[in-house]
C-alpha positions as CSV (number, residue, x, y, z in Angstrom):
1,M,80.0,54.5,137.2
2,K,82.8,57.0,136.7
3,L,84.4,54.7,134.2
4,M,81.2,54.3,132.3
5,F,80.6,58.1,132.3
6,K,84.2,58.7,131.0
7,A,83.7,56.1,128.3
8,A,80.4,57.7,127.2
9,M,82.0,61.2,127.1
10,A,85.0,59.8,125.0
11,F,82.5,58.2,122.6
12,V,80.6,61.5,122.2
13,V,83.9,63.4,121.6
14,I,85.1,60.9,119.0
15,A,81.7,60.7,117.3
16,S,81.5,64.5,117.1
17,F,84.9,64.6,115.4
18,A,84.0,61.9,113.0
19,I,80.7,63.6,112.1
20,S,82.2,67.0,111.7
21,G,84.9,65.6,109.4
22,C,82.2,64.4,107.0
23,K,80.5,67.7,106.6
24,T,80.4,69.3,103.2
25,S,82.2,72.5,102.8
26,E,82.8,75.1,100.1
27,E,86.2,73.6,99.4
28,N,84.6,70.2,98.9
29,Y,82.0,71.6,96.5
30,K,84.6,73.6,94.6
31,A,86.9,70.6,94.3
32,A,84.1,68.4,93.0
33,Y,82.9,71.1,90.6
34,E,86.4,71.5,89.2
35,I,86.8,67.7,88.7
36,A,83.4,67.5,86.9
37,R,84.2,70.5,84.7
38,Q,87.6,69.0,83.8
39,K,86.0,65.7,82.8
40,K,83.3,67.5,80.7
41,E,86.0,69.5,78.9
42,E,88.0,66.4,78.2
43,A,84.9,64.7,76.9
44,S,83.9,67.6,74.6
45,G,87.5,68.5,73.6
46,V,86.7,72.2,74.2
47,G,88.0,74.1,77.2
48,S,86.1,76.6,79.2
49,D,88.4,79.4,77.9
50,V,87.1,78.7,74.4
51,Y,83.5,79.0,75.7
52,D,84.4,82.2,77.4
53,K,85.9,83.6,74.2
54,M,82.8,82.6,72.2
55,K,80.5,84.3,74.7
56,K,82.7,87.4,74.7
57,E,82.8,87.6,70.9
58,A,79.0,87.2,70.8
59,I,78.5,90.1,73.2
60,D,81.0,92.3,71.4
61,T,79.6,91.7,68.0
62,R,78.2,94.9,66.4
63,L,76.4,95.7,63.2
64,I,77.6,99.0,61.8
65,V,75.1,100.8,59.5
66,D,75.5,104.4,58.5
67,G,77.8,105.1,61.5
68,D,75.3,103.5,63.9
69,S,76.6,100.6,66.0
70,L,73.9,98.1,66.8
71,P,74.1,95.0,69.1
72,M,74.2,91.8,67.0
73,N,74.8,88.2,67.8
74,T,75.4,85.3,65.5
75,V,73.5,82.3,66.8
76,N,72.7,78.8,65.6
77,V,68.9,78.7,65.6
78,K,65.9,76.9,64.2
79,V,62.3,77.9,63.8
80,A,60.4,77.2,67.0
81,A,56.8,76.2,67.6
82,Q,55.9,76.3,63.8
83,S,55.6,80.1,64.1
84,V,57.0,80.7,60.6
85,E,58.4,78.8,57.6
86,P,62.2,78.5,57.7
87,A,62.4,80.1,54.3
88,E,60.9,83.3,55.8
89,V,63.7,83.8,58.2
90,K,66.1,86.3,56.7
91,Q,69.7,87.3,57.6
92,Y,68.9,90.0,60.2
93,N,66.3,89.4,62.9
94,I,65.2,91.9,65.6
95,V,65.0,90.0,68.9
96,V,62.9,91.7,71.6
97,N,63.1,89.0,74.3
98,G,64.2,85.5,75.1
99,F,62.4,82.9,77.3
100,K,63.1,79.4,78.6
101,Q,59.3,78.7,78.4
102,V,57.7,78.5,75.0
103,F,54.4,79.5,76.5
104,N,55.9,82.9,77.5
105,A,57.5,83.4,74.2
106,K,54.3,82.6,72.3
107,S,52.4,85.1,74.6
108,Q,54.8,87.9,73.8
109,M,54.7,87.0,70.1
110,T,50.9,87.3,70.1
111,R,51.2,90.7,71.8
112,L,53.7,91.9,69.2
113,K,51.4,90.8,66.4
114,A,48.5,92.7,68.1
115,A,50.8,95.8,68.2
116,G,51.3,95.7,64.5
117,Y,54.3,93.5,64.1
118,T,52.6,90.9,61.9
119,G,55.8,89.3,60.9
120,A,56.7,88.3,64.6
121,F,57.8,84.7,65.1
122,L,59.9,82.5,67.4
123,L,63.4,81.1,67.0
124,E,65.0,78.5,69.3
125,N,68.7,78.0,70.1
126,A,70.6,74.9,71.1
127,D,69.9,75.6,74.8
128,A,66.2,75.6,74.3
129,L,66.0,79.4,74.7
130,Y,63.1,80.8,72.7
131,Y,63.8,84.2,71.0
132,V,60.9,86.4,70.2
133,V,61.6,88.1,66.8
134,A,59.7,91.2,65.9
135,G,60.8,91.2,62.2
136,S,63.2,89.6,59.7
137,Y,65.1,91.6,57.1
138,M,67.5,90.8,54.2
139,T,69.7,93.9,54.4
140,A,71.5,95.5,57.3
141,E,69.9,98.9,56.5
142,E,66.4,97.5,56.8
143,A,67.3,95.8,60.1
144,A,68.8,99.0,61.4
145,A,65.7,101.0,60.6
146,A,63.4,98.4,62.2
147,Y,65.7,98.2,65.2
148,N,65.5,102.0,65.7
149,D,61.7,101.9,65.3
150,I,61.3,99.2,67.9
151,V,63.5,101.1,70.4
152,K,61.2,104.2,69.9
153,D,57.9,102.2,69.9
154,R,56.2,102.5,73.3
155,N,53.9,99.5,72.5
156,V,57.0,97.2,72.7
157,V,58.4,97.0,76.2
158,V,62.0,95.7,76.2
159,K,64.5,95.4,78.9
160,A,68.3,95.3,78.5
161,P,70.0,93.5,76.8
162,Y,67.1,93.6,74.3
163,P,66.5,94.4,71.5
164,W,69.4,93.1,69.5
165,I,69.9,91.8,66.0
166,L,70.2,88.0,65.6
167,R,72.1,86.7,62.6
168,P,71.6,83.0,62.1
169,A,74.9,81.1,62.1
170,R,73.5,78.9,59.2
171,F,71.7,80.8,56.5
172,P,69.1,79.9,55.4
173,V,67.7,78.5,58.6
174,M,66.8,74.8,58.3
């Protein structure tokens, strides 16, 4: 009986060590993430430092008009949800919000149109993020004036980092 009890206890101790050795940990997750990230970088040919640099440049991009410095990003976009003809998208677009759901973007676009921004439309980037655009302008001066009007307009509720000026990477937008 004692021998059987000792054998059972030994089995429990060995099993607990075996089971605890298979538990996931933060180190395991981090190692697996790094391996996956490295494989993705090798496949794409672009390292994460390049992506970080691109993001930093997009954040730091500014449009200078008459001494005013306005936030501007250059983004590769296309017209979303048939909200406007591609030819109507101009060089400078005032973005008031961005959504992952097209329904939410359309809803805000409708509210903008009701508030008097009849030229409101949607643009979509490569990550399927829908930008709600209040207006599109050919010149930086027109865009700066519209930007300042939107910032002052109490009918348009925006939260940081909005509004900002979107300049399509390819112009005209296709």
